[in-house]
C-alpha positions in Angstrom: 110.1 48.4 -12.9 110.9 50.6 -9.8 106.8 51.0 -9.4 106.4 47.5 -9.1 108.8 47.4 -6.4 107.5 49.7 -4.4 104.4 48.6 -4.6 105.4 45.3 -3.9 107.7 46.0 -0.6 104.6 48.1 0.6 102.6 45.4 0.4 104.8 43.1 2.1 105.5 45.9 4.9 101.7 46.1 5.4 101.6 42.4 5.4 103.9 42.3 8.1 102.3 45.0 10.3 99.2 43.0 10.2 100.7 39.9 11.3 102.2 41.8 14.2 98.7 43.4 15.2 97.4 39.7 14.8 100.3 37.9 17.1 100.3 40.7 19.4 96.3 40.3 20.2 96.5 36.5 20.0 99.1 36.9 22.9 96.6 38.8 25.4 96.0 37.7 28.6 92.5 36.9 27.8 93.0 35.0 24.3 89.1 36.1 23.7 89.7 39.5 24.0 91.0 43.0 22.7 92.0 45.8 25.3 91.1 49.4 24.6 93.4 51.6 27.0 93.8 55.2 27.7 97.3 55.1 29.3 98.9 52.9 26.3 98.5 49.4 28.2 95.8 48.3 25.3 96.3 46.9 21.9 94.2 49.8 20.8 95.4 53.0 22.4 93.1 56.3 22.9 94.5 59.9 23.2 91.1 61.6 24.5 90.3 63.1 21.1 88.1 60.7 18.5 88.3 57.9 20.8 85.6 56.3 18.9 88.6 55.6 15.9 90.0 53.1 17.9 87.6 52.0 20.2 86.0 51.1 16.5 88.7 49.4 15.0 89.3 46.9 18.1 85.3 46.2 17.0 85.9 45.4 13.6 88.8 43.3 14.4 87.1 41.3 16.9 84.2 40.9 13.9 86.5 39.6 11.5 88.7 37.4 13.4 85.7 34.6 14.9 88.6 33.7 17.9 87.7 37.0 19.4 84.5 38.2 21.2 84.8 40.9 22.8 86.2 44.4 23.1 87.3 45.5 26.8 87.4 49.1 27.5 89.8 49.9 30.3 89.5 52.3 33.2 89.6 55.6 31.9 87.6 58.3 30.1 87.0 58.1 26.1 86.2 61.1 24.4 83.9 60.5 21.0 83.3 62.6 18.4 81.4 60.1 16.6 79.2 56.9 16.7 80.6 53.7 18.6 79.6 50.5 16.5 78.8 46.9 18.0 78.3 44.0 15.5 76.8 40.8 15.7 78.0 38.1 17.9 80.4 40.7 20.0 80.9 42.0 23.6 81.4 45.6 24.5 82.5 45.4 27.9 83.8 47.9 30.4 85.4 47.8 34.3 85.0 50.0 36.9 86.3 53.5 35.9 85.3 53.0 32.1 83.3 56.4 31.0 82.4 56.9 27.4 81.5 60.6 27.1 81.1 62.7 23.9 82.6 65.7 23.5 81.4 69.0 23.8 79.2 70.3 21.3 79.3 67.5 18.5 77.0 69.2 16.4 75.7 65.6 15.4 72.2 65.8 13.3 69.2 64.0 14.8 68.9 60.3 14.9 72.2 59.6 15.8 73.3 57.8 18.4 76.6 57.5 20.9 76.4 53.9 20.9 74.7 51.8 17.7 74.8 48.4 16.2 76.9 48.0 13.0 73.9 47.2 10.9 70.7 46.0 9.8 69.9 42.8 11.8 72.6 42.8 14.3 72.2 40.0 17.1 73.7 38.6 20.0 75.6 41.2 20.9 76.0 42.3 24.6 77.0 45.8 26.0 78.0 46.0 29.7 79.8 47.4 33.0 80.5 51.4 32.0 79.4 54.4 32.0 77.9 56.5 29.4 78.2 60.6 29.8 76.4 62.4 27.4 77.6 65.7 28.5 74.2 67.0 27.9 75.2 70.6 29.4 77.8 71.4 26.5 75.5 70.1 24.1 73.8 73.8 23.6 73.3 73.6 20.0 70.6 71.1 20.4 68.4 73.8 22.2 69.5 76.4 19.3 68.5 73.7 17.3 65.2 73.5 18.4 64.5 77.0 18.9 63.3 76.4 22.4 64.7 77.1 25.8 63.6 72.8 26.5 66.1 70.1 27.6 64.5 67.9 25.1 66.7 66.7 22.6 63.8 65.5 20.3 65.9 62.8 18.6 69.1 64.1 19.0 72.1 62.3 20.7 70.4 59.3 22.4 72.9 57.2 24.2 71.8 53.9 22.7 70.4 54.1 19.5 68.6 51.5 17.0 66.6 52.3 14.1 65.0 49.8 11.6 62.0 49.3 9.2 58.7 48.0 10.8 57.2 45.3 8.1 58.8 42.5 9.5 62.1 42.7 7.6 64.5 41.6 10.7 66.4 44.9 9.9 65.8 45.3 13.8 68.6 44.1 16.7 67.7 41.0 17.9 68.9 38.5 21.0 71.4 41.3 22.8 71.6 42.5 26.2 72.4 45.6 27.8 73.5 45.6 31.4 75.4 46.9 34.4 75.4 50.2 32.4 75.1 54.1 34.2 73.6 56.0 31.3 73.2 60.1 32.0 73.0 63.3 31.1 72.1 63.0 27.6 69.9 64.9 25.4 67.3 62.6 24.4 66.6 58.8 25.4 68.9 56.7 26.9 68.4 53.7 25.0 66.1 54.3 22.0 65.0 51.0 19.7 62.4 50.9 17.0 62.2 48.2 16.4 60.6 45.9 12.9 57.8 44.0 15.2 59.4 40.7 14.7 61.0 39.1 18.1 64.0 41.3 19.4 64.4 38.9 22.6 66.4 42.1 24.2 66.9 42.2 27.9 67.8 45.1 29.3 68.9 44.9 33.1 70.7 46.2 36.3 71.5 49.6 34.5 71.1 53.2 36.4 70.1 56.1 34.7 70.0 59.6 35.3 69.0 62.7 33.5 67.9 62.0 30.2 66.0 64.4 28.1 63.4 62.4 27.1 62.8 58.7 28.4 65.5 56.5 29.9 64.1 53.6 28.0 62.0 53.9 24.8 61.2 50.9 22.9 58.3 51.1 20.1 57.1 48.7 17.3 59.2 45.8 18.8 58.5 42.1 20.7 60.1 40.4 23.1 61.4 43.0 25.6 62.5 42.1 28.9 63.6 45.3 31.3 64.6 44.1 34.7 66.3 44.9 38.0 66.8 48.8 36.7 67.7 51.9 38.6 65.9 55.2 37.5 67.4 57.6 39.9 66.1 61.1 38.1 63.5 60.8 36.2 64.0 64.3 33.8 62.9 64.8 30.3 59.2 62.7 30.0 59.0 58.9 31.5 61.6 56.3 32.9 60.1 53.5 30.4 58.5 54.0 27.7 56.7 51.2 25.4 54.7 52.0 22.2 53.4 49.7 19.7 55.3 46.1 20.8 54.0 43.1 21.7 55.3 40.5 24.8 56.7 42.9 27.0 57.9 42.2 31.2 59.0 45.3 33.1 59.5 43.7 36.5 61.7 44.8 39.9 63.1 48.5 38.7 62.5 51.2 41.2 61.3 54.3 39.3 61.6 58.0 40.7 62.7 61.4 40.5 64.6 64.1 42.8 62.5 65.4 45.6 64.5 68.4 45.6 64.3 68.7 41.6 61.2 67.0 40.8 61.5 66.6 36.5 59.9 64.7 34.1 56.6 63.2 33.6 55.6 59.2 35.1 57.2 55.9 35.7 56.1 53.8 33.2 54.0 54.7 30.4 52.7 52.1 28.0 51.0 53.5 24.3 49.4 52.1 21.3 49.9 55.2 18.5 48.1 53.8 15.8 45.8 51.0 14.3 48.2 49.1 12.3 49.8 48.2 15.4 49.0 46.2 18.5 49.9 45.9 22.2 49.6 42.4 23.5 50.8 40.9 26.2 52.0 43.0 28.9 53.4 42.5 32.8 54.1 44.9 34.7 54.7 43.5 38.8 57.1 44.2 41.7 58.2 47.5 40.5 58.8 51.0 43.0 57.5 53.9 41.5 57.7 56.8 44.2 57.7 60.9 44.0 57.2 61.3 39.9 55.5 64.2 39.0 52.6 62.8 37.0 51.5 58.7 37.4 52.7 55.8 38.5 52.1 53.8 35.4 50.0 55.3 32.3 48.3 52.9 29.9 46.6 54.8 26.6 45.0 53.9 23.5 45.4 56.8 21.5 44.0 55.6 18.0 40.7 57.5 17.5 37.9 56.3 16.0 36.6 52.7 16.7 39.7 50.6 17.1 38.8 47.0 17.7 39.4 45.7 21.7 41.8 43.2 20.7 44.5 45.9 19.5 45.5 46.4 23.0 45.0 43.5 25.3 46.0 41.3 27.9 47.7 43.6 30.5 48.7 42.0 33.8 49.8 45.0 36.6 50.4 43.4 40.2 52.7 43.6 43.3 54.1 47.5 42.2 54.2 49.6 44.8 53.6 53.3 44.0 53.6 56.0 46.3 53.6 59.9 46.3 52.9 61.3 43.1 52.8 64.8 42.8 50.6 65.7 40.0 51.4 68.0 37.1 49.9 69.5 34.4 46.5 68.3 34.9 47.6 64.7 35.8 48.7 62.9 38.6 47.7 59.5 40.5 48.8 55.5 41.1 47.3 53.9 37.5 45.9 55.4 35.2 44.3 53.0 32.4 42.8 53.9 28.9 42.0 51.6 26.0 43.5 48.4 27.3 41.0 45.4 27.1 41.6 42.3 29.4 43.6 44.0 32.2 44.4 42.8 35.6 45.4 45.7 38.4 46.1 43.2 41.4 47.8 43.0 44.7 49.5 46.8 44.4 49.9 49.0 47.1 49.3 52.3 45.8 49.5 55.6 49.0 49.2 59.1 49.3 49.6 59.7 45.3 47.9 63.2 44.3 45.5 62.5 41.9 43.5 58.8 41.7 45.0 55.7 42.9 43.6 53.7 40.2 41.5 56.1 37.2 40.3 55.3 33.6 41.3 58.7 31.8 42.8 59.6 28.6 46.6 60.7 28.7 46.0 62.3 24.6 43.6 61.7 22.2 41.4 58.5 22.4 38.7 56.7 20.0 35.5 55.7 20.9 35.7 51.9 21.1 33.6 50.4 24.4 33.5 47.6 26.5 37.3 47.4 28.0 37.2 45.3 30.9 39.6 46.1 33.8 40.0 43.9 37.1 40.7 45.3 40.1 41.6 43.0 42.8 43.1 42.9 46.0 44.7 46.3 46.1 45.3 48.6 48.9 44.6 51.9 47.6 45.0 54.8 50.8 45.5 58.9 51.4 44.9 59.9 47.7 45.0 63.5 47.8 43.0 66.2 45.7 44.8 67.5 43.0 43.6 70.8 41.9 44.8 69.9 38.1 41.7 67.5 37.6 38.8 69.0 39.0 37.6 65.1 39.3 40.3 64.1 41.1 41.0 62.6 44.8 39.4 59.2 44.7 40.9 55.8 45.7 39.3 54.3 42.4 37.9 56.3 39.7 36.0 55.2 36.7 36.1 58.3 35.1 35.9 57.0 31.6 32.6 54.9 32.4 31.2 54.5 29.2 34.1 53.2 28.0 35.4 50.9 30.7 34.0 48.3 32.9 35.4 47.9 36.0 35.3 44.1 38.1 36.4 45.1 41.5 36.9 42.9 44.4 38.6 42.7 47.8 40.2 45.9 47.6 41.2 48.1 50.7 40.3 51.6 49.8 40.8 53.8 52.4 41.0 57.5 53.2 41.1 59.0 49.9 40.1 62.3 50.0 37.3 62.8 47.4 35.7 59.5 48.3 37.0 55.8 47.8 35.1 55.3 44.7 33.8 57.2 41.7 31.7 55.9 39.1 32.0 52.4 40.0 30.6 50.7 43.0 32.7 49.0 45.7 32.5 45.1 45.7 30.7 43.3 48.8 34.5 42.0 49.4 36.3 45.1 49.5 37.3 47.3 52.7 37.2 50.4 53.8 40.0 50.3 56.6 43.1 51.6 57.9 45.4 48.9 56.8 47.6 49.6 59.9 51.0 49.8 57.6 54.4 48.8 60.1 55.4 52.7 59.0 54.0 54.3 56.7 56.0 57.7 57.2 59.0 56.2 56.2 57.4 53.7 53.6 57.7 50.4 55.1 54.2 49.2 53.6 54.3 45.4 55.5 51.5 45.0 57.5 50.8 44.7 61.2 50.3 41.8 63.2 46.8 43.0 64.1 46.0 44.3 60.3 42.8 44.2 60.0 43.3 42.9 55.9 45.6 39.6 56.6 43.4 37.1 55.1 41.4 39.3 53.6 42.6 38.6 50.3 41.5 35.5 47.8 42.8 33.5 45.2 44.7 34.5 42.3 41.7 34.6 40.0 39.0 33.3 41.0 37.1 32.2 44.8 33.6 31.0 45.8 31.0 33.0 44.3 33.5 35.9 42.4 33.8 36.5 39.1 36.5 35.1 37.0 38.9 37.1 35.6 41.2 36.0 32.5 44.3 34.2 32.2 46.9 35.9 30.6 49.5 35.0 28.8 52.4 36.4 30.4 56.0 36.0 30.2 57.0 36.3 33.5 55.9 33.1 34.8 54.0 33.9 37.0 50.3 33.4 35.8 48.5 30.9 37.2 46.1 28.1 35.5 42.0 29.1 35.6 40.8 28.8 38.8 43.9 28.2 41.1 44.7 30.1 44.1 47.3 30.8 46.1 49.0 27.0 47.1 49.9 28.0 50.6 48.6 28.4 54.0 48.8 31.4 56.0 49.1 32.5 59.5 47.3 35.7 61.4 46.7 36.4 65.0 43.2 35.2 66.5 41.0 37.7 67.4 41.9 38.8 70.8 45.6 39.1 69.3 46.9 36.8 72.1 48.2 33.7 69.9 49.0 33.0 66.1 46.8 30.1 64.6 47.5 29.0 61.1 44.5 29.3 58.4 43.4 27.4 55.3 42.2 30.7 53.6 44.5 31.8 50.8 45.3 35.3 51.0 47.1 37.7 47.9 47.4 40.6 50.6 50.1 37.9 52.5 51.3 37.1 48.8 52.4 40.4 48.5 56.1 39.7 48.8 58.1 42.8 48.6 55.4 45.4 49.1 52.5 44.4 51.4 53.9 41.4 54.3 56.5 39.3 54.1 55.4 36.1 55.9 59.4 35.7 57.4 57.6 38.7 59.5 54.7 36.4 60.9 54.8 33.9 63.5 54.2 30.0 63.0 52.0 28.1 64.7 54.5 26.6 66.6 56.1 30.5 68.0 59.0 29.9 66.0 58.7 31.8 62.6 58.7 31.9 59.2 61.5 32.6 56.5 60.8 33.4 52.7 63.4 31.5 50.4 62.8 34.1 47.4 64.3 33.1 43.8 68.1 33.6 43.2 71.0 31.9 42.1 74.4 32.0 44.8 77.6 31.4 44.4 78.9 29.5 47.1 82.5 31.1 47.9 81.7 32.0 51.7 81.1 35.8 50.2 77.4 36.5 50.8 77.6 39.8 48.7 75.1 38.1 46.5 72.7 37.9 49.3 72.4 41.6 50.3 68.7 42.2 48.7 67.7 38.9 50.9 65.6 39.2 54.0 66.4 36.9 56.7 66.3 35.7 60.3 68.1 36.1 63.3 69.2 33.8 65.9 69.9 35.4 69.1 72.1 33.6 71.6 71.6 33.7 74.8 73.7 32.1 77.5 75.6 32.7 81.4 78.7 34.1 79.5 79.5 37.8 78.7 76.9 38.7 76.4 79.8 39.6 74.0 80.9 36.1 73.7 76.7 35.1 72.2 76.7 34.4 69.0 74.3 36.5 66.5 73.1 34.6 63.1 71.8 36.0 60.5 70.2 33.4 58.3 68.7 33.8 54.5 67.7 31.2 51.6 67.5 30.9 48.4 66.2 28.6 45.8 66.4 28.1 41.4 66.0 24.7 39.4 68.7 23.1 41.0 70.1 24.0 44.1 68.2 25.5 47.6 70.9 27.9 49.1 71.4 28.6 52.8 73.7 31.7 54.0 74.8 31.8 57.3 76.6 35.0 58.5 77.4 34.3 62.2 79.0 36.7 64.7 81.8 34.7 66.9 84.5 36.3 69.1 85.9 32.5 69.4 86.1 30.6 66.2 86.9 26.7 67.3 86.6 23.4 65.2 88.5 20.3 65.6 86.8 17.5 63.6 88.0 17.6 59.4 85.4 14.3 58.4 81.9 13.9 58.8 81.4 12.6 62.2 78.1 12.3 64.0 79.4 14.8 66.7 79.9 17.8 64.2 77.8 19.8 66.4 80.4 20.0 68.9 81.9 22.2 67.0 81.6 25.5 65.8 79.1 25.0 62.8 75.8 25.4 62.0 72.6 22.9 61.6 69.9 22.8 58.8 66.7 20.6 59.3 64.3 20.3 56.4 60.4 19.1 56.6 60.3 18.7 52.7 56.6 18.0 53.1 55.7 19.8 56.0 53.7 17.1 57.5 55.0 18.0 61.5 55.8 14.9 62.3 56.3 14.0 66.2 59.8 12.1 64.7 61.5 12.8 61.5 60.3 10.3 58.5 61.9 9.5 55.4 61.0 13.3 53.7 62.9 15.0 56.8 66.7 16.2 56.3 69.8 17.4 58.1 73.1 18.7 57.4 75.5 20.4 59.8 78.8 22.3 58.7 81.2 23.1 60.7 84.5 25.6 60.3 86.6 22.8 58.7 83.6 22.1 56.1 82.9 19.2 57.2 79.8 17.8 56.6 76.7 15.4 58.3 73.9 14.5 56.1 71.3 12.6 57.4 67.3 11.8 56.9 64.5 10.4 58.8 63.1 7.0 59.0 60.3 7.2 61.3 61.9 6.3 64.3 65.4 7.3 64.1 68.2 9.1 61.6 69.7 7.4 58.6 73.2 8.4 58.6 73.9 6.3 55.4 72.3 9.2 53.7 74.9 10.9 51.7 74.2 13.8 50.1 76.1 16.3 47.3 75.2 19.8 49.1 78.1 22.3 47.9 79.4 24.2 51.0 82.3 27.3 51.7 83.3 28.9 54.8 84.7 32.4 55.8 86.5 33.1 58.3 86.9 36.3 60.4 89.7 35.5 62.4 91.9 32.7 63.3 90.8 29.4 63.9 91.8 27.3 67.4 93.9 30.8 68.1 93.0 31.6 71.7 95.4 34.2 71.5 93.6 36.8 69.2 90.0 38.0 68.9 87.6 36.8 66.4 84.5 38.7 64.5 82.7 35.4 63.4 82.2 33.6 59.9 80.1 32.8 57.1 79.0 29.6 55.6 77.4 29.0 52.5 75.3 25.9 51.7 73.8 24.6 48.3 71.5 21.8 48.8 70.5 19.8 45.7 66.5 19.3 44.9 67.3 16.0 43.6 69.0 14.8 46.9 66.1 15.7 48.7 63.1 14.3 46.6 63.1 17.2 44.5 61.4 20.6 44.8 58.2 20.2 46.8 54.8 20.7 44.9 53.6 22.9 47.7 55.2 26.5 48.7 55.7 25.3 52.3 58.2 23.5 53.8 58.8 22.7 57.4 62.5 24.2 58.6 64.6 24.7 61.7 67.9 26.4 61.9 70.4 26.2 64.8 74.2 27.5 65.7 76.9 25.8 67.7 79.5 27.6 69.7 82.5 26.2 71.0 84.6 28.3 73.2 88.2 28.3 74.5 87.4 26.7 77.3 86.3 23.5 75.9 82.8 24.2 77.0 79.5 24.0 73.9 76.8 26.3 73.5 73.7 26.0 71.7 71.4 28.3 69.7 68.4 28.2 67.8 65.8 29.7 65.9 63.0 28.5 67.9 64.3 28.3 71.2 64.2 24.5 71.6 65.9 22.7 74.4 65.0 19.5 74.0 65.3 17.2 71.0 65.9 19.5 67.6 64.7 16.6 65.8 60.6 17.0 65.8 59.5 18.6 63.1 56.3 19.7 64.6 58.2 22.0 66.6 59.8 23.9 63.7 59.1 26.9 61.8 57.7 27.3 58.2 59.9 28.6 55.1 57.5 29.9 52.5 58.9 29.3 48.4 58.2 32.8 46.8 58.5 34.0 43.2 60.3 37.1 44.1 63.6 37.6 42.8 66.3 38.4 45.7 67.6 41.4 43.6 64.2 43.1 44.3 63.9 45.4 47.2 62.8 43.5 50.3 
């Protein structure tokens, strides 16, 4: 009887404790979140020893209670002596100052990660916003275990690790996201995932990697992989990104390099097929900046011996990458090296100052005997390649070293000043140029083109032009593949031969369409002498805070009046777009903030205010037509919106624009000194006739400045002194494909 009573009391006590925990968690400030802390303020609290215990308890709780989604690690350092496990449909997040750190001399076996999915088929989870410290220098047992003085962990202590079968058994994690993380000082890989050849739907983005013992990211036997907007700040072991035996991969907008003061590692991006039972299909590698790596910027290799089919590794699109200053190491060096990938298109890349070859066909490891691999090399700028003594056949712009296996189809490349010659084992094309491209500032790696560059307008359409060899169409995931036979959809401007004025050309030029790595069109004056502005892809939060515009290039409007120059306004204006809105951000310096009108009024321009004119069809009329729109926003957030009619403005037009104003000073207060204001605007595409089918819209921008004396001063982008409502006097905005998070 006594035993029964004790059991009942213990059961009741456990039930009460569990009930108390549940009640406490449900009363948390964020109802879906469980908090873990190092200072006693969490739902679960850690003491600096085996902190994974409390973190895993929190993860288990969230996984078993459907009303919860998130484990939040509050700021602090969490010392772990075992793996943290994340479950399906859960989020593991941190905040500024959150660090998960491996304990000293942990003694773990290989194939065991600091963070892992909790079981087979884990899915729909997110990991974001904290630091993972692999504590490499306090894991000396790894070197002892390997019996070599090597940093390579060789499977030891991956910071995120997931492994599964490889037979399509859905045992690999899928539909997950890792972002805003900092992975550093690890013995092996930063992120290592061995998939099962089914669609992973993985997104790895906006992370920073530094000093990992093998690869910063290593993905094998997977499918549907997106790696973008990451910074690889010290490639230390092998590569920044390694992808093997995987299909459907997009690698975009990353920055990869090693420390110039202590160069380590091998290459920036490494793509490989290692076995004949696998495939590597459908890759896009674009808009990456790769510099100062020890070997190659991008390595593409087929390591299968014998005669693997041409379809084993195929459909690779490498475009709009900037690669410079590859060092050369252990017999390898250069910009892009390809071996054994069929149907590869390499276009619109800038490769400068690499030791080795600009583009070369060469094996990195073993290779087979298959022939007939086709590589299309178009519209690239390859310059200043140096001879690397570790490879006696190096020093060329384009080197078909494995010419018996690869057919190189060249068109419209500018190959210049390469130490051992521009071409080896391949003939130049009649459309190739071999001229100084006239970079703006090569010494400081500004690879935009000077206005008198001979390669402006020297390019051609995306895939085909008259008399050219059509390159194949790739089914890329990146959203930038054109239909066969199409060409670039906007016209470009250029200097006429005597460098006296700018004219509009009908030639479609990918040398202009190079976005961040060649010429941004906002630097090229339009035919009106006004200018051009890139409208980049991105989404702005309309809150008056311009921090989400920091990677976007803009134009500057300078005020000039008869006042003290310090009183004249200066405005930086930027533009972005997504599928719903066209965004503008104004950052205006103004020492006197004045605005009187608080409602829509046609006299709004007499306040401190900004103006936007749009010619959505870019038909450059002498008067505003039905496709021409006008918006004024003052410091009170009041709006005037109107549309042209062919003879006048229609002020009955009403838009649904979003706007936000942020003041840096006090409005209508002459006793203080102000510094300026910021205005963000989101114009729905649906309010201006939908997103244009062409890539150019007419654009005019202005600022109006009311001073304390009541005088009004007008400044505008095109320095117009008469009516603004004349579309043929406006500048142009180019709707580009580049994302605003890429370097501009």
